[in-house]
C-alpha positions as a printed NumPy array, in Angstrom:
array([[  5.074,   9.898,  -9.316],
       [  7.374,   8.276,  -5.985],
       [  6.961,   9.541,  -2.991],
       [ 10.044,  12.302,  -2.043],
       [ 12.223,   9.192,  -3.654],
       [ 15.531,  11.025,  -4.474],
       [ 16.732,  10.795,  -7.957],
       [ 19.467,   9.008,  -8.697],
       [ 21.352,  11.017, -10.698],
       [ 21.761,  12.996,  -7.738],
       [ 23.346,  10.29 ,  -5.901],
       [ 26.914,   9.642,  -5.978],
       [ 27.353,   5.756,  -6.304],
       [ 30.8  ,   4.133,  -4.653],
       [ 32.112,   1.271,  -6.797],
       [ 33.398,  -1.335,  -4.714],
       [ 36.254,  -3.36 ,  -4.929],
       [ 35.411,  -6.816,  -6.792],
       [ 32.614,  -5.968,  -8.464],
       [ 31.61 ,  -5.249, -12.287],
       [ 28.346,  -4.607, -13.666],
       [ 27.302,  -4.895, -17.282],
       [ 24.229,  -4.147, -18.671],
       [ 22.165,  -4.39 , -22.12 ],
       [ 19.184,  -3.994, -23.846],
       [ 18.062,  -7.595, -25.392],
       [ 15.415,  -6.852, -25.864],
       [ 13.122,  -9.336, -23.518],
       [  9.897,  -7.379, -23.468],
       [ 10.59 ,  -4.007, -25.22 ],
       [ 13.08 ,  -2.532, -27.335],
       [ 15.21 ,   0.187, -26.59 ],
       [ 14.849,  -0.161, -22.983],
       [ 18.105,  -1.943, -20.224],
       [ 16.539,  -5.016, -19.591],
       [ 19.591,  -7.224, -18.846],
       [ 22.472,  -7.41 , -16.258],
       [ 25.48 ,  -9.259, -14.997],
       [ 27.501,  -8.768, -11.889],
       [ 30.65 , -10.106, -11.634],
       [ 31.649, -11.129,  -7.942],
       [ 35.106, -11.272,  -7.431],
       [ 36.733, -15.159,  -6.224],
       [ 36.915, -15.573,  -2.514],
       [ 33.887, -13.523,  -2.193],
       [ 30.906, -14.124,   0.283],
       [ 27.11 , -14.   ,  -0.787],
       [ 24.113, -14.443,   1.03 ],
       [ 20.327, -14.469,  -0.111],
       [ 17.414, -14.481,   0.782],
       [ 14.447, -15.478,  -1.467],
       [ 10.519, -15.668,  -1.81 ],
       [  7.886, -17.991,   0.415],
       [  5.876, -17.932,  -2.15 ],
       [  5.18 , -21.926,  -3.175],
       [  4.9  , -21.369,  -6.926],
       [  8.304, -19.581,  -6.379],
       [ 10.073, -19.116,  -9.947],
       [ 12.819, -21.598, -11.319],
       [ 15.783, -18.848, -11.074],
       [ 15.017, -18.779,  -7.081],
       [ 14.884, -22.617,  -6.553],
       [ 18.412, -22.968,  -8.748],
       [ 19.472, -19.779,  -6.661],
       [ 18.984, -21.709,  -3.819],
       [ 20.469, -24.72 ,  -5.342],
       [ 23.584, -22.564,  -6.315],
       [ 24.346, -21.361,  -3.166],
       [ 23.698, -24.892,  -1.251],
       [ 27.201, -25.995,  -3.796],
       [ 29.117, -24.168,  -1.879],
       [ 31.296, -23.374,  -5.202],
       [ 32.075, -19.378,  -5.006],
       [ 29.827, -16.979,  -5.908],
       [ 31.171, -15.482,  -9.123],
       [ 28.433, -14.283, -11.533],
       [ 24.539, -13.19 , -11.685],
       [ 21.967, -12.664, -14.035],
       [ 19.157, -10.456, -13.833],
       [ 16.167, -10.089, -16.732],
       [ 13.307,  -7.872, -16.28 ],
       [ 10.074,  -8.746, -18.626],
       [  9.86 , -11.567, -18.349],
       [  9.646, -13.768, -14.054],
       [ 10.394, -17.204, -15.677],
       [  7.537, -18.085, -13.149],
       [  5.346, -20.886, -13.915],
       [  6.87 , -22.218, -16.308],
       [  7.493, -25.933, -14.774],
       [ 10.322, -28.404, -16.594],
       [ 11.194, -25.732, -19.841],
       [ 11.646, -22.627, -17.117],
       [ 14.248, -25.161, -14.851],
       [ 15.546, -25.655, -18.058],
       [ 16.065, -22.431, -19.4  ],
       [ 17.289, -20.97 , -15.793],
       [ 19.814, -23.421, -16.33 ],
       [ 20.751, -22.844, -19.929],
       [ 21.068, -18.726, -19.028],
       [ 23.386, -20.046, -16.125],
       [ 25.517, -22.319, -18.688],
       [ 25.602, -19.607, -21.251],
       [ 27.132, -17.094, -19.049],
       [ 29.173, -19.621, -17.443],
       [ 30.873, -20.295, -20.573],
       [ 31.517, -16.652, -21.864],
       [ 33.06 , -16.014, -18.333],
       [ 34.808, -18.979, -17.87 ],
       [ 33.592, -20.134, -14.867],
       [ 31.175, -22.955, -14.03 ],
       [ 27.522, -23.066, -13.792],
       [ 26.907, -23.23 , -10.313],
       [ 29.039, -20.18 ,  -9.769],
       [ 26.184, -18.291, -11.319],
       [ 22.795, -17.222, -10.036],
       [ 19.818, -15.79 , -12.181],
       [ 17.153, -13.457, -11.328],
       [ 14.115, -12.542, -13.428],
       [ 11.391, -10.724, -13.192],
       [  8.513,  -9.521, -14.818],
       [  5.213, -11.42 , -16.16 ],
       [  3.847, -14.864, -14.765],
       [  2.991, -17.822, -16.629],
       [  4.945, -16.906, -19.755],
       [  8.469, -18.566, -21.23 ],
       [ 11.618, -16.861, -21.349],
       [ 12.392, -15.55 , -25.13 ],
       [ 15.609, -17.518, -25.149],
       [ 16.869, -16.845, -28.053],
       [ 16.411, -12.982, -27.145],
       [ 17.797, -13.504, -23.493],
       [ 20.679, -15.073, -24.356],
       [ 22.109, -12.866, -27.556],
       [ 21.706, -10.406, -24.64 ],
       [ 24.698, -12.103, -22.246],
       [ 27.954, -11.302, -24.216],
       [ 26.224,  -7.709, -24.831],
       [ 26.3  ,  -6.817, -21.084],
       [ 29.815,  -9.118, -20.337],
       [ 30.643,  -6.555, -22.512],
       [ 29.825,  -3.348, -20.446],
       [ 31.283,  -4.585, -17.138],
       [ 32.453,  -1.918, -15.62 ],
       [ 33.188,  -1.01 , -11.917],
       [ 31.173,   2.084, -12.146],
       [ 28.16 ,   1.136, -13.823],
       [ 25.825,   0.822, -10.407],
       [ 23.564,   3.824, -12.244],
       [ 22.857,   2.049, -15.231],
       [ 22.548,  -1.077, -13.236],
       [ 19.732,   0.28 , -11.493],
       [ 17.514,   1.196, -14.548],
       [ 18.455,  -2.391, -16.04 ],
       [ 16.476,  -4.22 , -13.272],
       [ 13.086,  -2.171, -13.601],
       [  9.821,  -3.453, -14.191],
       [  6.702,  -1.495, -13.113],
       [  9.005,   1.091, -11.466],
       [  8.694,   4.648, -12.304],
       [ 12.514,   5.348, -10.858],
       [ 15.288,   3.729,  -9.863],
       [ 16.879,   2.989,  -6.545],
       [ 20.102,   3.439,  -4.927],
       [ 22.465,   3.5  ,  -1.912],
       [ 25.968,   3.963,  -1.331],
       [ 27.326,   4.634,   1.997],
       [ 31.16 ,   5.206,   2.759],
       [ 32.259,   4.719,   6.848],
       [ 35.387,   5.024,   8.77 ],
       [ 35.548,   1.524,  10.956],
       [ 38.303,   1.453,  13.547],
       [ 40.5  ,   4.115,  10.906],
       [ 39.709,   1.484,   7.645],
       [ 37.013,   2.587,   5.007],
       [ 34.499,   0.518,   4.176],
       [ 32.453,   0.737,   0.939],
       [ 28.335,  -0.433,   0.838],
       [ 26.018,   0.384,  -2.307],
       [ 23.219,  -1.402,  -3.218],
       [ 19.979,  -0.995,  -5.649],
       [ 16.282,  -2.403,  -5.688],
       [ 13.87 ,  -2.691,  -7.581],
       [  9.94 ,  -2.841,  -6.869],
       [  6.701,  -1.095,  -7.059],
       [  3.263,  -3.414,  -6.886],
       [  3.204,  -7.312,  -5.515],
       [  5.295,  -5.875,  -2.258],
       [  4.147,  -7.903,   0.967],
       [  6.2  , -10.119,   2.96 ],
       [  7.561, -13.088,   2.631],
       [  9.157, -10.966,   1.296],
       [  7.584,  -9.015,  -2.271],
       [  8.262,  -8.143,  -5.952],
       [ 11.253,  -6.993,  -5.223],
       [ 15.038,  -7.557,  -6.558],
       [ 17.625,  -6.182,  -4.235],
       [ 21.46 ,  -6.269,  -4.238],
       [ 23.892,  -5.089,  -1.7  ],
       [ 27.662,  -5.318,  -1.999],
       [ 30.758,  -4.121,   0.522],
       [ 34.402,  -4.238,   0.048],
       [ 33.826,  -5.301,   3.936],
       [ 35.018,  -9.036,   4.427],
       [ 32.527, -11.454,   6.286],
       [ 32.777, -14.497,   6.376],
       [ 30.136, -16.556,   5.489],
       [ 28.401, -18.091,   7.63 ],
       [ 27.994, -15.16 ,   9.474],
       [ 26.818, -13.521,   6.379],
       [ 24.295, -15.555,   6.08 ],
       [ 22.988, -15.126,   9.82 ],
       [ 23.39 , -11.546,   9.293],
       [ 21.38 , -11.432,   5.95 ],
       [ 18.215, -12.814,   7.485],
       [ 17.855, -10.705,  10.017],
       [ 18.497,  -7.77 ,   8.187],
       [ 15.928,  -8.816,   5.646],
       [ 13.443,  -9.16 ,   8.715],
       [ 13.138,  -5.07 ,   9.909],
       [ 13.386,  -4.202,   5.862],
       [ 12.21 ,  -5.762,   2.897],
       [  9.897,  -7.884,   5.324],
       [  8.353,  -4.931,   6.757],
       [  6.73 ,  -3.26 ,   3.755],
       [  3.928,  -3.442,   1.907],
       [  1.95 ,  -1.855,  -0.976],
       [ -0.794,  -4.107,  -1.733],
       [ -0.646,  -7.198,   0.289],
       [  0.058,  -9.903,  -2.363],
       [  3.67 , -11.807,  -2.236],
       [  5.51 , -12.818,  -5.729],
       [  7.262, -15.447,  -6.973],
       [ 10.797, -14.036,  -7.361],
       [ 11.379, -12.31 ,  -4.378],
       [ 15.343, -11.911,  -3.969],
       [ 17.344, -10.077,  -1.47 ],
       [ 21.327, -10.334,  -2.193],
       [ 24.481,  -9.076,  -0.066],
       [ 27.875,  -9.632,  -1.119],
       [ 31.238,  -9.306,   0.76 ],
       [ 33.96 ,  -9.086,  -1.464],
       [ 36.53 ,  -8.753,   1.223],
       [ 38.503,  -6.72 ,  -1.023],
       [ 38.809,  -3.442,   1.211],
       [ 41.052,  -2.12 ,   3.979],
       [ 39.239,  -3.699,   7.023],
       [ 40.039,  -6.707,   8.412],
       [ 37.986,  -9.957,   8.597],
       [ 35.105, -10.107,  10.198],
       [ 34.302, -13.816,  11.773],
       [ 32.126, -13.359,  14.787],
       [ 30.164, -10.645,  16.216],
       [ 32.611,  -9.953,  18.528],
       [ 35.131,  -9.042,  16.216],
       [ 36.051,  -5.063,  15.828],
       [ 33.914,  -3.319,  13.675],
       [ 31.118,  -5.661,  13.321],
       [ 28.632,  -3.428,  15.072],
       [ 29.416,  -0.073,  12.518],
       [ 29.336,  -2.903,   9.102],
       [ 26.294,  -4.457,  10.724],
       [ 24.038,  -1.325,  11.405],
       [ 25.081,   0.447,   7.726],
       [ 23.815,  -2.822,   6.188],
       [ 21.168,  -2.586,   8.34 ],
       [ 20.556,   1.081,   6.956],
       [ 20.859,   0.18 ,   3.357],
       [ 18.643,  -2.451,   3.689],
       [ 16.048,  -0.036,   4.717],
       [ 16.69 ,   3.004,   3.381],
       [ 16.141,   0.593,  -0.117],
       [ 12.914,  -1.323,   1.238],
       [ 11.609,   2.307,   1.766],
       [ 12.121,   3.301,  -1.585],
       [ 10.024,   0.7  ,  -3.215],
       [  7.09 ,   1.695,  -0.73 ],
       [  8.028,   5.371,  -2.064],
       [  7.426,   4.2  ,  -5.626],
       [  4.941,   1.742,  -5.051],
       [  2.002,   1.753,  -8.036],
       [  0.609,   4.601,  -7.992],
       [  1.432,   6.103,  -4.499],
       [  0.789,   9.359,  -3.417],
       [  1.353,   9.104,   0.196],
       [  4.645,   7.27 ,   2.318],
       [  3.451,   5.866,   5.635],
       [  5.226,   4.883,   8.693],
       [  3.312,   2.753,  10.805],
       [  5.1  ,   2.232,  14.522],
       [  3.17 ,  -0.587,  16.879],
       [  4.419,  -0.217,  20.557],
       [  4.334,  -2.014,  23.689],
       [  3.638,  -5.426,  22.269],
       [  4.53 ,  -8.893,  24.294],
       [  5.629, -10.143,  21.133],
       [  7.371,  -9.004,  17.971],
       [  4.858, -11.057,  15.894],
       [  2.378,  -9.248,  17.501],
       [  3.698,  -5.47 ,  16.697],
       [  4.15 ,  -6.779,  13.273],
       [  1.06 ,  -8.561,  12.831],
       [ -0.471,  -5.213,  13.583],
       [  1.75 ,  -2.905,  11.536],
       [  1.035,  -5.237,   8.575],
       [ -3.178,  -5.339,   9.351],
       [ -3.582,  -1.729,   9.009],
       [ -0.44 ,  -1.053,   6.577],
       [ -2.297,  -3.525,   3.948],
       [ -5.931,  -2.489,   5.072],
       [ -7.809,  -1.226,   1.259],
       [-10.134,   0.27 ,   3.275],
       [ -6.824,   2.533,   5.452],
       [ -4.853,   2.715,   2.135],
       [ -7.99 ,   4.709,   0.223],
       [ -8.325,   6.689,   3.469],
       [ -4.849,   7.849,   3.149],
       [ -5.171,   8.891,  -0.725],
       [ -8.05 ,  10.737,   0.33 ],
       [ -6.492,  12.462,   2.933],
       [ -9.3  ,  11.486,   5.107],
       [ -8.847,  10.765,   9.157],
       [-10.965,   7.738,   9.186],
       [-10.007,   7.358,  12.732],
       [-12.361,   3.89 ,  12.804],
       [-10.908,   2.15 ,   9.25 ],
       [ -7.569,   1.787,  11.151],
       [ -9.046,   0.783,  14.53 ],
       [-10.76 ,  -1.44 ,  12.801],
       [ -7.836,  -3.099,  11.282],
       [ -5.824,  -3.312,  14.653],
       [ -9.019,  -5.267,  15.909],
       [ -9.134,  -8.136,  13.376],
       [ -5.648,  -8.675,  13.723],
       [ -6.137, -11.409,  16.022],
       [ -6.924, -13.401,  13.367],
       [ -3.068, -14.004,  12.211],
       [ -2.144, -13.555,  15.664],
       [ -3.583, -15.875,  18.117],
       [ -1.868, -14.029,  21.306],
       [ -3.333, -10.399,  20.233],
       [ -7.032, -12.547,  21.303],
       [ -6.491, -10.811,  24.821],
       [ -5.9  ,  -7.419,  23.57 ],
       [ -7.147,  -4.702,  25.071],
       [ -8.848,  -2.675,  23.39 ],
       [ -9.248,   0.381,  26.539],
       [ -5.431,   0.177,  27.068],
       [ -4.231,   1.547,  23.645],
       [ -3.861,   5.047,  22.384],
       [ -3.785,   5.049,  18.777],
       [ -1.687,   8.693,  16.892],
       [ -2.105,  10.294,  13.445],
       [  1.696,  12.666,  13.743],
       [  1.623,  13.537,  17.426],
       [ -1.707,  13.811,  17.592],
       [ -3.434,  11.997,  19.958],
       [ -6.379,  10.516,  18.08 ],
       [ -8.035,   7.456,  19.968],
       [ -7.877,   6.555,  23.852],
       [ -9.093,   4.157,  26.518],
       [-11.504,   2.422,  23.391],
       [-12.894,   5.626,  21.532],
       [-11.976,   9.094,  20.41 ],
       [ -9.736,  10.656,  22.582],
       [-11.11 ,  13.433,  24.291],
       [ -8.806,  16.227,  23.28 ],
       [ -8.994,  15.093,  19.692],
       [ -9.918,  17.723,  16.687],
       [-10.726,  16.981,  13.604],
       [ -8.648,  19.732,  12.136],
       [ -5.377,  18.37 ,  13.696],
       [ -6.249,  15.037,  12.492],
       [ -7.032,  16.546,   8.72 ],
       [ -3.673,  18.476,   9.07 ],
       [ -1.793,  15.384,   9.968],
       [ -3.261,  13.327,   6.654],
       [ -2.847,  16.645,   4.484],
       [  1.049,  15.764,   3.795],
       [  2.764,  13.28 ,   1.818],
       [  4.18 ,  11.4  ,   4.331],
       [  1.966,  10.35 ,   6.907],
       [  3.081,   8.719,  10.563],
       [  0.618,   6.489,  12.397],
       [  1.624,   5.381,  16.058],
       [ -0.049,   2.702,  17.877],
       [  0.757,   1.942,  21.576],
       [ -0.549,  -1.211,  23.225],
       [  0.902,  -0.768,  26.694],
       [  1.055,  -4.349,  27.137],
       [  4.512,  -5.077,  27.1  ],
       [  8.401,  -3.7  ,  25.703],
       [  8.331,  -5.252,  21.843],
       [  7.936,  -3.182,  18.998],
       [  7.743,  -3.386,  15.077],
       [  7.884,  -0.746,  12.595],
       [  5.97 ,  -1.294,   8.865],
       [  6.118,   1.076,   6.158],
       [  3.311,   1.191,   3.4  ],
       [  1.746,   3.493,   1.138],
       [ -1.737,   4.231,  -0.245],
       [ -4.373,   2.676,  -2.583],
       [ -4.589,   5.27 ,  -5.769],
       [ -6.882,   5.47 ,  -9.152],
       [ -3.313,   4.959, -10.449],
       [ -3.221,   1.672,  -9.259],
       [ -6.288,  -0.054, -10.18 ],
       [ -5.43 ,   1.288, -14.215],
       [ -1.403,   0.144, -13.859],
       [ -2.498,  -3.588, -12.6  ],
       [ -5.685,  -3.274, -15.203],
       [ -3.128,  -2.589, -17.967],
       [  0.134,  -4.683, -16.799],
       [  0.049,  -7.194, -19.975],
       [ -1.208,  -4.641, -22.67 ]])
């Protein structure tokens, strides 16, 4: 089961003015499950996205980038689960285009105003008759208060849906933010096998939204790892409808920018952490904090070296305070970051929770095995590395490897 993941049924998900969502049980992979979502977006909204850097990126990713670049004003998104439409060549691109054309016809907009997203098995063609038949059903379900159903409809191997909502007061004006994400395996920057959508009724100018979407990604979805694999379909979108009460924000100096930026960052980090909490087979949620680095790159590299190490992750599953595995992961991080070649291991400190476990190149003199064991027995584990060589820092979120991770992935196509 997910590690301390809040139940979506207990969450109040505030509708966002200018957004309606409609789902369908299209039967793309399995019968009687929500597997298609259409998001209708009000005219004049700003829409920004960040996508996978995998060179084998899926056809929908390529088409999304093309449609965003056309600057026609995005009016709809369509998401299907069960099939990634990746590794499908020209046919896959034609299928993605056909999907946009059909939805555009139903919604009386242009195909360039539709963004397609797919997630699921790779190297198989979309069942187009089934998919296209689901589009009118999803459109018929459009409703502003459909976020709960929407979060269920984008899941693949997820055990539970993931959503977030917050209302804040910005200089006397109400700003609403609601979002959702999916992902459980094949998770690692840049980005992960994940989809995430955050919507706000704030009025954020398009070029500014483009800037902050990339920045927010780097401290949220690009800071998580379940298994070290980067997917072909990763997409993170922020929609600012401008339908709320707050005045337009066109620069970072405008009143309210800092509050809204912080709230969007909080939303993205929450949804990113939810993916890790629901990592395939996860029993532990781990926060790896690297402090005192020369650069953020150094800090992130060491964080991920620890966070994606199978030996560290299996030790966490066993609740084993195996210090050597963590130290080894720190030590080989220089393979991916040249500036770490002069890392002085005698200067760093390693903590499990608030317990100092290693310093001066070896086990801390004050360390007692039972203290480390008490930390490892918890469902949530903090690992902190103080490099003591600079002022930069980074935080990575990851989970353990359990027997169920192997089972889930061994049975993925069966």
